[in-house]
VEXFIKOL-475212 format. One line per 4 residues: number of its first residue (from 1); their letters; for each residue y, z, x of N, C-alpha, C. Coordinates in pm, whole numbers. Example, Ala and Ser with C-alpha at 12.3 -4.5 7.8 and 13.67 -1.06 7.14 Angstrom:
2
1 = as = -569:780:1319:-450:780:1230:-330:780:1320 | -225:708:1285:-106:714:1367:3:787:1290
END
This chain:
390
1 = mvkn = 6572:18070:6629:6382:18062:6605:6345:18217:6622 | 6289:18239:6534:6150:18319:6539:6045:18310:6517 | 5953:18322:6633:5787:18358:6625:5723:18449:6572 | 5672:18423:6486:5550:18577:6420:5650:18703:6427
5 = gfkv = 5812:18676:6422:5930:18766:6378:5949:18839:6537 | 5937:18714:6664:5993:18767:6755:6060:18696:6803 | 6207:18717:6881:6267:18560:6939:6218:18617:7086 | 6255:18471:7146:6155:18499:7297:6297:18443:7367
9 = fdsd = 6291:18524:7505:6328:18460:7637:6286:18425:7735 | 6236:18323:7754:6181:18261:7889:6235:18317:8021 | 6194:18413:8129:6264:18438:8243:6228:18379:8348 | 6185:18248:8332:6092:18200:8393:6078:18045:8364
13 = mhvm = 6140:17971:8310:6051:17816:8289:6117:17739:8376 | 5999:17579:8387:6054:17510:8519:6094:17397:8438 | 6194:17288:8545:6240:17176:8525:6153:17092:8565 | 6104:16938:8556:6063:16842:8648:6203:16788:8695
17 = eppd = 6259:16785:8843:6362:16708:8894:6274:16578:8896 | 6391:16477:8849:6328:16351:8896:6344:16329:9017 | 6252:16187:9013:6223:16159:9237:6331:16139:9270 | 6420:16134:9207:6549:15993:9310:6662:16156:9237
21 = lwer = 6692:16232:9233:6778:16373:9206:6843:16395:9367 | 6791:16404:9468:6861:16423:9594:6884:16268:9593 | 6871:16230:9573:6913:16050:9633:7069:16052:9551 | 7070:16065:9437:7180:16025:9355:7289:16171:9321
25 = yivp = 7239:16262:9391:7357:16362:9399:7378:16452:9524 | 7309:16448:9650:7298:16477:9763:7475:16401:9782 | 7566:16492:9910:7644:16403:9955:7661:16276:10074 | 7772:16226:9991:7693:16055:10143:7667:16085:10200
29 = efcs = 7724:16206:10327:7687:16281:10466:7551:16237:10459 | 7451:16262:10391:7343:16310:10381:7253:16247:10337 | 7274:16146:10275:7176:16063:10195:7076:15971:10253 | 7102:15922:10369:6962:15907:10425:6898:15989:10518
33 = sapr = 6909:16105:10439:6816:16225:10504:6754:16269:10379 | 6771:16241:10278:6746:16291:10154:6612:16249:10101 | 6558:16388:10012:6387:16329:10046:6396:16305:9888 | 6290:16245:9867:6222:16141:9692:6133:16227:9704
37 = grts = 6060:16251:9533:5995:16264:9459:5876:16170:9517 | 5788:16242:9538:5597:16181:9543:5597:16154:9383 | 5570:16031:9345:5491:16016:9205:5340:15924:9178 | 5308:15976:9134:5141:15951:9118:5078:15911:8989
41 = knvr = 4969:15875:8965:4900:15877:8820:4907:16055:8773 | 4817:16116:8877:4845:16215:8778:4977:16318:8821 | 5083:16325:8687:5170:16375:8639:5217:16507:8705 | 5128:16599:8815:5118:16732:8870:5154:16701:9044
45 = dlgl = 5125:16577:9054:5161:16577:9224:5300:16517:9208 | 5363:16636:9259:5487:16602:9265:5591:16691:9386 | 5540:16621:9453:5585:16696:9617:5696:16602:9634 | 5787:16656:9790:5889:16550:9836:5819:16484:9941
49 = ifpd = 5910:16365:9940:5874:16310:10059:6020:16235:10167 | 6008:16293:10290:6123:16306:10390:6121:16191:10457 | 6231:16109:10463:6296:16020:10541:6193:16002:10678 | 6216:16140:10696:6172:16198:10877:6024:16206:10861
53 = aekn = 5909:16092:10860:5787:16201:10880:5739:16284:10924 | 5800:16395:11019:5772:16498:11125:5773:16609:10942 | 5916:16522:10907:5939:16666:10777:5847:16674:10690 | 5709:16597:10675:5639:16569:10552:5508:16644:10587
57 = vnra = 5507:16700:10684:5405:16775:10761:5354:16901:10642 | 5335:16950:10558:5324:17041:10465:5181:17125:10498 | 5240:17274:10556:5137:17400:10538:5087:17420:10403 | 5056:17348:10306:4987:17383:10209:4880:17305:10205
61 = attp = 4739:17346:10138:4651:17258:10138:4682:17130:10089 | 4585:17024:10115:4567:16893:10133:4472:16849:9987 | 4450:16912:9964:4233:16927:9885:4302:16866:9766 | 4262:16740:9686:4278:16667:9600:4249:16812:9448
65 = hrgr = 4371:16806:9392:4327:16856:9292:4291:16749:9155 | 4139:16746:9139:4064:16650:9062:3938:16716:8991 | 3960:16854:8977:3904:16922:8891:3890:16947:8767 | 3846:17023:8730:3813:17014:8470:3948:17069:8477
69 = nfdk = 4053:17121:8512:4174:17092:8459:4266:16976:8484 | 4200:16839:8553:4308:16745:8607:4312:16699:8464 | 4227:16643:8407:4219:16561:8292:4314:16618:8165 | 4347:16759:8155:4364:16831:8057:4490:16834:8077
73 = nqdl = 4569:16833:8145:4704:16936:8222:4775:16751:8210 | 4640:16627:8262:4713:16479:8264:4764:16442:8080 | 4670:16440:7970:4664:16427:7832:4852:16561:7768 | 4800:16654:7805:4910:16715:7788:5038:16688:7810
77 = yrdh = 5023:16706:7936:5225:16661:7982:5253:16486:7974 | 5125:16421:7932:5162:16251:7951:5272:16186:7873 | 5326:16229:7752:5429:16223:7707:5579:16267:7739 | 5549:16357:7803:5715:16390:7872:5711:16359:8023
81 = asrg = 5567:16314:8062:5658:16251:8232:5668:16124:8147 | 5631:16031:8072:5648:15929:8025:5796:15900:7982 | 5895:16044:7929:6046:16041:7878:6118:16105:8006 | 6024:16098:8127:6066:16116:8268:6174:16305:8257
85 = wsae = 6061:16383:8162:6094:16570:8183:6215:16551:8132 | 6271:16461:8061:6426:16486:8035:6443:16614:7975 | 6593:16662:7916:6642:16752:7881:6608:16773:7738 | 6596:16646:7663:6521:16662:7500:6407:16723:7489
89 = vqle = 6314:16668:7641:6156:16678:7639:6215:16870:7637 | 6269:16917:7736:6228:17038:7791:6264:17114:7657 | 6395:17077:7576:6388:17128:7420:6319:17131:7373 | 6242:17051:7330:6108:17015:7242:5994:17109:7264
93 = amdm = 5968:17128:7423:5893:17236:7470:5914:17339:7430 | 6035:17411:7397:6078:17523:7378:6011:17530:7212 | 6096:17470:7146:6085:17465:7002:5905:17441:6954 | 5867:17373:7067:5692:17406:7036:5628:17524:7088
97 = egid = 5698:17586:7185:5653:17746:7195:5678:17838:7087 | 5815:17814:7068:5904:17913:6990:6020:17993:7080 | 6013:17904:7189:6156:17995:7297:6274:17976:7260 | 6333:18132:7202:6473:18054:7160:6582:17964:7287
101 = vavl = 6572:18085:7398:6616:18082:7535:6542:18050:7614 | 6567:17974:7781:6540:17988:7888:6606:17967:8024 | 6606:18010:8103:6602:18040:8288:6552:17944:8335 | 6607:17848:8357:6506:17733:8465:6497:17754:8573
105 = fptr = 6431:17723:8636:6400:17676:8780:6308:17509:8839 | 6383:17576:8951:6285:17417:8939:6133:17449:9021 | 6100:17250:9038:5958:17249:9066:5908:17219:9221 | 5958:17080:9196:5989:17019:9354:6091:17118:9447
109 = glsv = 6173:17127:9367:6320:17197:9471:6247:17326:9471 | 6111:17390:9402:6100:17544:9540:6060:17538:9646 | 6017:17445:9713:5942:17445:9805:6067:17328:9942 | 6193:17286:9868:6243:17220:9952:6348:17272:10069
113 = lthp = 6360:17440:10065:6442:17531:10197:6335:17537:10201 | 6195:17549:10265:6100:17595:10335:6062:17640:10471 | 6121:17450:10492:6138:17401:10611:6210:17521:10738 | 6122:17561:10850:6187:17671:10879:6290:17632:11064
117 = dwep = 6289:17501:11029:6392:17445:11129:6526:17365:11048 | 6568:17359:10931:6666:17306:10888:6779:17334:10919 | 6871:17176:10935:6970:17201:11004:7085:17276:10841 | 7181:17383:10886:7197:17441:10769:7288:17373:10662
121 = afaa = 7364:17273:10720:7432:17175:10650:7383:17128:10576 | 7244:17079:10631:7196:16985:10541:7120:17068:10447 | 7085:17178:10512:7060:17252:10335:7098:17277:10259 | 7260:17357:10262:7329:17366:10170:7359:17242:10092
125 = alar = 7316:17140:10151:7333:17003:10077:7262:17010:9949 | 7125:17012:10028:7020:17047:9938:7056:17117:9793 | 7116:17249:9879:7128:17328:9744:7221:17297:9646 | 7296:17238:9697:7436:17186:9629:7414:17077:9525
129 = aynd = 7318:17029:9553:7265:16884:9466:7202:16893:9339 | 7090:16983:9411:6999:17037:9269:7111:17100:9197 | 7214:17226:9214:7254:17267:9150:7367:17189:9025 | 7424:17084:9121:7537:16997:9065:7468:16961:8951
133 = wlhd = 7262:16847:8962:7211:16816:8860:7172:16916:8780 | 7144:17048:8813:7067:17097:8684:7205:17188:8606 | 7351:17130:8607:7420:17194:8534:7471:17038:8475 | 7417:16912:8533:7412:16857:8380:7291:16890:8299
137 = fcqa = 7218:16881:8341:7076:16941:8292:7091:16991:8120 | 7181:17096:8233:7164:17198:8119:7272:17179:7960 | 7330:17055:7995:7431:17065:7884:7374:16987:7736 | 7266:16997:7819:7205:16934:7652:7201:17040:7554
141 = dpdr = 7227:17157:7608:7198:17241:7529:7251:17405:7578 | 7393:17415:7597:7446:17532:7740:7405:17673:7656 | 7333:17687:7537:7340:17799:7501:7205:17841:7477 | 7101:17739:7553:6953:17726:7543:6915:17738:7643
145 = llgs = 6968:17630:7746:6962:17599:7881:7023:17646:7973 | 7001:17789:8023:7042:17851:8161:7011:17809:8280 | 7064:17810:8379:7078:17755:8508:7044:17937:8625 | 6987:17905:8726:6968:18006:8820:6964:17925:8956
149 = gmis = 7090:17913:8988:7104:17816:9113:7002:17849:9172 | 6978:17762:9293:6971:17780:9411:7029:17771:9526 | 7044:17899:9623:7132:17893:9759:7065:17918:9901 | 7104:17853:10019:7044:17823:10109:7055:17957:10201
153 = vyni = 6981:18009:10254:6982:18144:10348:7016:18055:10511 | 6983:17971:10535:6999:17917:10660:7123:17930:10761 | 7256:17947:10666:7378:18023:10711:7460:18133:10617 | 7443:18214:10614:7446:18292:10499:7635:18286:10412
157 = edav = 7705:18205:10527:7798:18193:10472:7820:18106:10350 | 7747:17972:10379:7709:17902:10204:7608:17943:10198 | 7522:18026:10176:7503:18112:10031:7559:18168:9967 | 7717:18236:10022:7768:18325:9946:7851:18207:9846
161 = aety = 7918:18134:9927:7997:18065:9875:7928:17942:9777 | 7790:17930:9775:7733:17867:9681:7759:17995:9531 | 7715:18050:9531:7720:18180:9478:7779:18199:9381 | 7871:18179:9412:8018:18202:9362:8023:18078:9332
165 = rvve = 8034:17986:9319:8056:17812:9253:7922:17829:9203 | 7804:17895:9179:7751:17822:9050:7791:17897:8936 | 7886:18004:8981:7878:18105:8853:7992:18058:8799 | 8087:18028:8928:8294:18004:8918:8251:17870:8800
169 = dygf = 8208:17792:8902:8195:17616:8810:8112:17615:8728 | 7983:17689:8694:7890:17640:8653:7842:17741:8520 | 7898:17888:8542:7859:17935:8429:7645:17981:8480 | 7617:18012:8552:7488:18019:8574:7502:18116:8542
173 = rsvf = 7329:18187:8524:7348:18326:8497:7254:18438:8600 | 7228:18342:8713:7110:18380:8842:7132:18310:8949 | 7077:18371:9070:7049:18277:9197:6929:18303:9240 | 6831:18216:9253:6714:18244:9337:6736:18232:9454
177 = lrsn = 6554:18313:9522:6529:18321:9695:6373:18289:9633 | 6302:18243:9727:6165:18242:9771:6177:18404:9855 | 6082:18471:9836:6034:18581:9896:5987:18539:10001 | 5912:18428:10079:5852:18376:10195:5946:18338:10314
181 = ivng = 5949:18415:10396:6099:18386:10461:6052:18266:10595 | 6200:18221:10575:6245:18069:10617:6303:18097:10747 | 6423:18139:10786:6475:18186:10851:6423:18241:10951 | 6345:18331:10974:6353:18392:11071:6375:18507:11091
185 = knwi = 6408:18568:10994:6484:18711:10947:6436:18759:10802 | 6425:18853:10818:6326:18936:10711:6478:19048:10623 | 6426:19034:10504:6538:19079:10404:6590:19205:10447 | 6555:19327:10493:6636:19386:10523:6716:19343:10612
189 = dpyy = 6774:19250:10725:6798:19240:10855:6981:19232:10762 | 7050:19297:10826:7203:19313:10787:7245:19170:10803 | 7179:19065:10846:7216:18917:10831:7243:18902:10676 | 7182:18947:10566:7204:18942:10420:7315:18965:10379
193 = eplw = 7374:19074:10484:7478:19207:10395:7578:19124:10267 | 7629:19022:10324:7756:18932:10286:7692:18894:10119 | 7576:18857:10121:7469:18803:9985:7472:18922:9914 | 7377:18991:9961:7380:19112:9863:7557:19183:9798
197 = nale = 7669:19157:9918:7790:19250:9828:7868:19152:9760 | 7830:18994:9727:7848:18906:9661:7789:18920:9534 | 7686:18960:9522:7571:18986:9374:7609:19078:9350 | 7685:19193:9420:7710:19313:9321:7868:19286:9274
201 = dlnl = 7951:19193:9370:8080:19200:9324:8070:19069:9180 | 7990:19015:9165:7958:18901:9068:7874:19009:8964 | 7776:19079:8967:7719:19147:8856:7596:19034:8858 | 7591:18998:8922:7442:18811:8919:7332:18878:8950
205 = plgf = 7225:18824:8869:7104:18902:8974:7034:18776:9032 | 6928:18828:9121:6913:18763:9205:6726:18742:9157 | 6657:18595:9155:6522:18624:9129:6464:18578:9223 | 6352:18670:9258:6260:18570:9386:6164:18523:9337
209 = heas = 6176:18403:9371:6038:18329:9272:5968:18246:9383 | 5870:18300:9390:5734:18242:9517:5688:18144:9487 | 5625:18052:9531:5530:17945:9535:5437:17924:9621 | 5271:17848:9597:5180:17861:9675:5163:17803:9751
213 = gsrs = 5316:17663:9846:5305:17581:9886:5410:17623:9986 | 5431:17609:10128:5565:17679:10187:5521:17516:10318 | 5644:17492:10385:5652:17467:10519:5679:17535:10634 | 5704:17706:10529:5699:17793:10650:5556:17851:10668
217 = rqsg = 5564:17975:10726:5434:18049:10741:5412:18198:10601 | 5319:18116:10585:5282:18227:10405:5147:18285:10432 | 5118:18421:10369:5038:18502:10341:4888:18375:10303 | 4895:18349:10190:4838:18294:10205:4720:18202:10232
221 = eqfe = 4803:18119:10367:4780:17988:10437:4672:17990:10549 | 4575:18123:10550:4487:18141:10621:4323:18120:10563 | 4363:18084:10407:4284:17997:10330:4260:17867:10363 | 4317:17799:10433:4332:17690:10430:4190:17575:10498
225 = pnfg = 4141:17502:10423:4233:17407:10307:4197:17449:10148 | 4158:17530:10129:4077:17606:10016:4224:17641:9934 | 4270:17543:9900:4395:17573:9805:4347:17701:9668 | 4254:17677:9603:4224:17779:9549:4244:17902:9552
229 = lrrv = 4202:17967:9636:4179:18128:9717:4349:18132:9749 | 4443:17996:9800:4551:18011:9856:4621:18069:9739 | 4623:17999:9642:4684:18049:9507:4661:18176:9430 | 4544:18242:9489:4551:18357:9456:4598:18479:9502
233 = yaqp = 4614:18468:9663:4735:18529:9726:4880:18501:9777 | 4875:18394:9755:5039:18381:9855:5142:18446:9733 | 5119:18364:9640:5216:18438:9540:5254:18570:9504 | 5166:18689:9535:5177:18850:9462:5190:18894:9650
237 = feqm = 5132:18828:9715:5134:18921:9829:5303:18899:9920 | 5357:18747:9891:5474:18745:9947:5579:18799:9863 | 5556:18818:9726:5596:18901:9653:5616:19029:9711 | 5497:19094:9726:5471:19239:9728:5560:19257:9857
241 = mglg = 5559:19185:9940:5648:19205:10124:5774:19166:10042 | 5847:19106:9997:5988:19128:9984:6007:19235:9884 | 5976:19255:9742:6010:19369:9688:5994:19518:9802 | 5858:19551:9888:5885:19601:10035:5997:19628:10042
245 = sflg = 6057:19520:10113:6222:19529:10156:6327:19575:10094 | 6349:19521:9972:6404:19603:9900:6441:19713:9862 | 6318:19768:9783:6262:19949:9812:6265:20001:9916 | 6219:19957:10033:6144:20088:10148:6258:20017:10227
249 = ggil = 6322:19940:10249:6442:19865:10343:6594:19914:10321 | 6601:20014:10249:6765:20073:10228:6842:19957:10136 | 6773:19828:10086:6902:19744:10049:6921:19799:9911 | 6818:19866:9890:6952:19895:9708:6960:20004:9695
253 = erhp = 6941:20108:9809:6999:20210:9836:7143:20188:9871 | 7160:20060:9964:7338:19974:9999:7399:19974:9902 | 7301:19864:9798:7356:19784:9686:7301:19865:9560 | 7390:19990:9501:7284:20043:9390:7306:19935:9250
257 = nmkv = 7413:19851:9211:7451:19801:9153:7388:19634:9120 | 7354:19620:9237:7208:19490:9227:7097:19491:9118 | 7061:19372:9097:6961:19364:8963:6920:19241:9084 | 6749:19262:9077:6649:19223:9115:6518:19176:9042
261 = afle = 6475:19001:9000:6304:19027:8934:6238:18961:9041 | 6148:18957:9054:6039:18954:9086:5911:18841:8942 | 5966:18693:9012:5858:18614:8919:5784:18550:8941 | 5677:18554:8856:5539:18449:8836:5485:18500:8997
265 = ancs = 5438:18643:8976:5344:18668:9065:5286:18808:9029 | 5225:18820:8838:5190:18886:8799:5276:19024:8838 | 5236:19102:8741:5293:19267:8732:5185:19333:8740 | 5091:19402:8738:4939:19443:8761:4897:19554:8910
269 = wlpw = 5000:19441:8988:4971:19553:9166:5037:19587:9117 | 5125:19616:9058:5300:19698:9093:5227:19881:9114 | 5202:19945:9000:5148:20066:9012:5115:20129:9163 | 5020:20014:9177:4950:20044:9324:5070:20030:9465
273 = llwr = 5145:19938:9447:5222:19892:9590:5321:20014:9530 | 5404:20045:9411:5501:20146:9429:5464:20287:9460 | 5316:20330:9435:5235:20433:9452:5193:20474:9641 | 5205:20332:9689:5168:20314:9820:5295:20341:9912
277 = ldeg = 5401:20243:9829:5532:20279:9917:5580:20440:9932 | 5533:20503:9820:5609:20636:9763:5545:20730:9893 | 5373:20694:9882:5292:20773:9981:5371:20731:10119 | 5413:20617:10165:5480:20628:10315:5632:20690:10324
281 = yere = 5694:20671:10238:5846:20761:10224:5810:20891:10216 | 5657:20968:10168:5674:21101:10189:5599:21119:10314 | 5524:21048:10378:5466:21038:10482:5566:21056:10658 | 5644:20976:10611:5744:20873:10764:5875:20833:10725
285 = gdif = 5935:20870:10601:6041:20829:10549:6139:20844:10651 | 6130:21005:10681:6174:21054:10751:6240:21002:10904 | 6160:20885:10929:6164:20821:11064:6166:20648:11058 | 6120:20579:10946:6134:20476:10922:6215:20421:10758
289 = mtdl = 6206:20511:10689:6294:20500:10575:6444:20604:10573 | 6526:20600:10641:6577:20671:10681:6756:20695:10586 | 6802:20517:10576:6890:20590:10451:6760:20553:10320 | 6715:20574:10297:6657:20626:10142:6687:20734:10104
293 = tmap = 6744:20819:9992:6765:20934:9923:6703:20929:9836 | 6623:20887:9766:6552:20899:9639:6385:20824:9728 | 6277:20835:9639:6148:20744:9682:6213:20615:9637 | 6063:20497:9666:6105:20342:9678:6069:20347:9514
297 = sayf = 6001:20392:9458:5964:20387:9280:6085:20394:9181 | 6188:20540:9283:6319:20483:9168:6393:20396:9179 | 6394:20392:9294:6512:20230:9302:6431:20084:9228 | 6291:20067:9227:6230:20005:9156:6284:20055:8985
301 = krqc = 6276:20171:8960:6277:20188:8751:6495:20156:8760 | 6551:20165:8890:6675:20148:8855:6689:19993:8894 | 6656:19937:8936:6752:19777:8954:6650:19679:8922 | 6474:19700:8954:6457:19567:8964:6376:19591:8822
305 = fisi = 6298:19401:8805:6164:19341:8688:6111:19261:8767 | 6023:19254:8687:5919:19205:8702:5803:19135:8617 | 5798:19014:8631:5738:18927:8513:5582:18983:8473 | 5527:18960:8334:5379:18947:8297:5350:18771:8275
309 = epde = 5241:18739:8294:5169:18671:8230:5140:18643:8104 | 5182:18543:8047:5118:18525:7896:4996:18662:7818 | 4882:18584:7949:4747:18683:7918:4715:18791:8021 | 4814:18856:8056:4784:18965:8169:4720:19090:8161
313 = gpar = 4638:19097:8079:4551:19185:8007:4584:19329:8129 | 4583:19356:8244:4539:19448:8334:4719:19465:8339 | 4803:19436:8239:4905:19482:8263:4901:19646:8196 | 4866:19646:8069:4847:19761:8004:4832:19878:8126
317 = htie = 4818:19866:8238:4805:19951:8346:4951:19999:8378 | 4997:19874:8383:5145:19924:8474:5260:19978:8343 | 5212:19905:8222:5331:19962:8098:5265:20138:8086 | 5122:20156:8111:5101:20289:8053:5182:20391:8210
321 = efgc = 5181:20349:8313:5280:20397:8462:5409:20382:8442 | 5449:20283:8398:5577:20305:8404:5676:20242:8294 | 5612:20209:8136:5642:20190:8047:5663:20042:8042 | 5741:19965:7959:5788:19799:7981:5935:19721:7970
325 = dqlv = 6026:19858:7960:6142:19824:8019:6176:19757:8134 | 6128:19705:8235:6136:19620:8355:6046:19512:8379 | 5978:19472:8213:5899:19363:8231:5972:19279:8137 | 5958:19138:8205:5980:19044:8148:5921:18916:8123
329 = fstd = 5927:18868:8038:5841:18760:8019:5820:18590:8036 | 5786:18493:8097:5788:18352:8139:5617:18291:8129 | 5669:18201:8062:5548:18123:8027:5501:18020:8140 | 5583:17976:8248:5589:17882:8383:5548:17713:8344
333 = yphg = 5579:17725:8224:5621:17533:8147:5704:17485:8284 | 5631:17355:8349:5514:17276:8283:5424:17296:8375 | 5438:17351:8444:5248:17386:8556:5186:17367:8526 | 5084:17344:8608:4974:17352:8594:4886:17478:8516
337 = dsky = 4963:17582:8597:4822:17749:8579:4962:17749:8447 | 4994:17686:8391:5100:17764:8262:4993:17766:8117 | 5020:17829:8018:4954:17834:7903:5010:17732:7793 | 5101:17653:7865:5144:17562:7749:5049:17482:7679
341 = pnav = 5073:17453:7498:5198:17504:7397:5190:17676:7381 | 5058:17747:7451:5011:17860:7370:5055:17996:7435 | 5155:17969:7492:5161:18086:7613:5246:18180:7447 | 5348:18201:7425:5399:18346:7355:5243:18379:7256
345 = ktfl = 5219:18282:7148:5122:18298:7129:4990:18428:7212 | 4946:18314:7352:4876:18427:7390:4932:18569:7412 | 5059:18586:7497:5097:18750:7463:5105:18781:7383 | 5098:18766:7273:5134:18855:7125:5051:18880:7100
349 = elpl = 4924:18839:7134:4793:18860:7118:4736:18943:7250 | 4805:18998:7317:4729:19116:7422:4798:19258:7363 | 4753:19294:7340:4698:19492:7256:4787:19610:7312 | 4945:19570:7292:5026:19560:7295:5143:19654:7171
353 = sden = 5213:19737:7172:5274:19750:7059:5417:19684:7029 | 5434:19623:6903:5509:19553:6830:5642:19536:6959 | 5678:19673:6958:5804:19772:7040:5811:19689:7191 | 5688:19756:7266:5660:19647:7360:5704:19542:7363
357 = krki = 5687:19456:7331:5659:19307:7282:5774:19291:7254 | 5854:19302:7154:5967:19291:7176:6096:19299:7241 | 6055:19460:7312:6179:19437:7548:6107:19313:7590 | 5966:19271:7612:5922:19215:7673:5972:19050:7673
361 = lwdn = 5941:19036:7549:6010:18919:7482:6157:18905:7468 | 6255:18958:7483:6334:18987:7420:6439:19065:7519 | 6457:19172:7492:6561:19303:7532:6549:19297:7708 | 6437:19275:7724:6492:19310:7892:6546:19205:7976
365 = carf = 6452:19048:7931:6530:18959:7992:6660:18929:7953 | 6747:18976:7813:6862:18965:7789:6950:19024:7847 | 6872:19147:7880:6979:19309:7988:6954:19225:8110 | 6830:19195:8161:6909:19105:8325:6933:19031:8311
369 = yapp = 6945:18903:8279:7048:18814:8274:7185:18752:8173 | 7215:18931:8146:7375:18921:8089:7444:18845:8141 | 7559:18789:8064:7700:18692:8179:7736:18770:8230 | 7736:18714:8429:7767:18814:8543:7924:18815:8443
373 = ralq = 7995:18893:8528:8192:18884:8539:8255:18735:8574 | 8344:18693:8504:8371:18618:8489:8509:18605:8517 | 8472:18484:8650:8579:18424:8747:8644:18303:8718 | 8758:18302:8752:8875:18199:8635:8841:18100:8739
377 = kgns = 8854:17983:8733:8882:17880:8836:9004:17860:8911 | 8975:17895:9036:9107:17847:9088:9184:17996:9095 | 9114:18086:9072:9192:18242:9089:9126:18279:9233 | 9272:18319:9334:9327:18330:9423:9226:18466:9458
381 = qtvn = 9211:18548:9337:9121:18633:9391:8940:18644:9362 | 8954:18504:9358:8778:18480:9374:8779:18409:9573 | 8878:18332:9584:8914:18316:9711:8901:18450:9751 | 8979:18538:9805:8970:18627:9858:8831:18730:9869
385 = rvsq = 8736:18708:9747:8610:18787:9714:8539:18680:9848 | 8515:18590:9811:8456:18491:9912:8453:18534:10088 | 8625:18530:10146:8684:18553:10248:8615:18662:10337 | 8571:18798:10191:8553:18938:10267:8449:18931:10263
389 = sv = 8374:18844:10179:8171:18868:10167:8196:18805:10307 | 8197:18724:10343:8058:18623:10466:8209:18719:10640
END
């Protein structure tokens, strides 16, 4: 498929998980605790309800979203919702947009692991259940639907084991995390080193994907109950802090073969943040960034990617400053702020050269999501790698 002469690789397309996903896929031990998806007349009302009422206290806004976009989204996605957001619907939406290949991220699942006090075994079971369901979903067309695995960091051994499993058993192209800290440990904490080791060993990319709501503390929550302002700040601010941890905290210095993408939070803030980090490194890196051997921006250019929105005009300044070799495209289908079914069309109207459009729409995504090193199922070396990582 070619859209106006361009192949399209969506770095961040979303699925709409069925309400009973965790009830059907979670291990029997946790069936009684499994969440259920909330449904309502508004097809965008897609939160989770846990049997334990105390777990349903959400730190995100509770303001109803019945503004001017409510009916538009209702009408746009009515057929998709009535057909259960199936894999066939997903593929039809890709055809409508002109998307050749998409890496899939959750919707309800973006917040399922944000409780600050989840019992580690339960959190790991939630991630495993989602990944099992996603693998089944992708079987409708494994060449076009690529999975990004959910991992739980409440116990780092669980995160490492699940990372190997989704690659070895399911052939997923990445794993993802929220930048939002949920377990009290900043990303620069040595606690995470086994996971970074595993990602390097597998040559597996990591996607940091933030959202506007969380059960843990988040930068945008000071605006409650104004969800509109929360949405403006929550995703880019959390991603800025996550990126700072990797660039200034020495993670990428210690792991030069890691690939990390920061998704769904714009890219126009990047030149300023990299300038600010480099300034900090020049001013006091000898005290607070002693692991670094080069400026933070150099690590970004070597190992990081960031997504551009289809209509992000200010991104031209990012391209002027750094080129576009690390920009990846995403539609954000089928979320309320997606430009579907005109996301690709809108992007193609940006004042960019055809060469830059080609890099962003395909080349960079294909490079970031290149297949990880093959792992043979049951290979004793795989078991040894897991043991050594943790």
